[in-house]
C-alpha positions in Angstrom: 0.0 0.0 0.0 1.4 3.4 -1.0 0.8 6.6 0.9 -0.8 9.4 -1.0 1.5 12.1 -2.4 1.2 15.7 -1.3 0.5 17.7 -4.4 -0.6 21.0 -2.9 1.8 23.7 -2.2 1.5 26.4 0.4 2.8 30.0 0.3 4.1 29.7 3.8 4.5 26.4 5.6 3.2 26.0 9.1 6.7 25.6 10.6 7.8 29.0 9.1 4.6 30.7 10.2 4.9 29.4 13.8 8.7 30.2 13.9 8.0 33.7 12.7 5.3 34.3 15.2 7.6 33.1 18.0 10.5 35.3 16.7 8.3 38.4 16.6 7.0 37.6 20.1 10.6 37.3 21.4 11.6 40.6 19.7 8.6 42.4 21.2 9.3 40.9 24.7 6.2 38.8 25.1 8.1 35.5 25.5 11.5 34.6 27.1 14.7 34.2 25.1 14.5 30.4 25.8 11.9 30.2 23.1 14.8 30.6 20.6 15.5 26.9 21.1 12.1 26.3 19.5 11.7 29.0 16.8 15.2 28.8 15.3 14.8 25.1 14.2 11.3 25.8 13.1 12.4 28.6 10.8 15.2 26.4 9.3 12.9 23.5 8.8 10.2 25.6 7.2 12.6 27.3 4.8 14.1 23.9 3.9 10.7 22.6 3.1 10.0 25.7 0.9 13.3 25.4 -1.1 13.0 21.7 -1.5 9.8 22.2 -3.6 11.2 25.1 -5.5 14.5 23.6 -6.7 14.0 19.8 -6.8 11.7 17.7 -8.9 9.8 14.7 -7.6 12.6 12.4 -8.8 15.2 14.4 -6.8 16.8 16.1 -9.7 17.6 19.8 -9.7 15.0 21.8 -11.7 16.4 23.8 -14.6 
């Protein structure tokens, strides 16, 4: 049995959105600096997900 493929693309992945909200909350002083341990990885993972769909095809080759 094969899992269904994800064919839809989002403008902003959930990880990037949550990471951005936490970053802004930290800058504005609503949350403690310890939240950086959460929002920094979220931002990196969200951006990696965005760039993966931009530059790589489904077979793993770089798009031209």
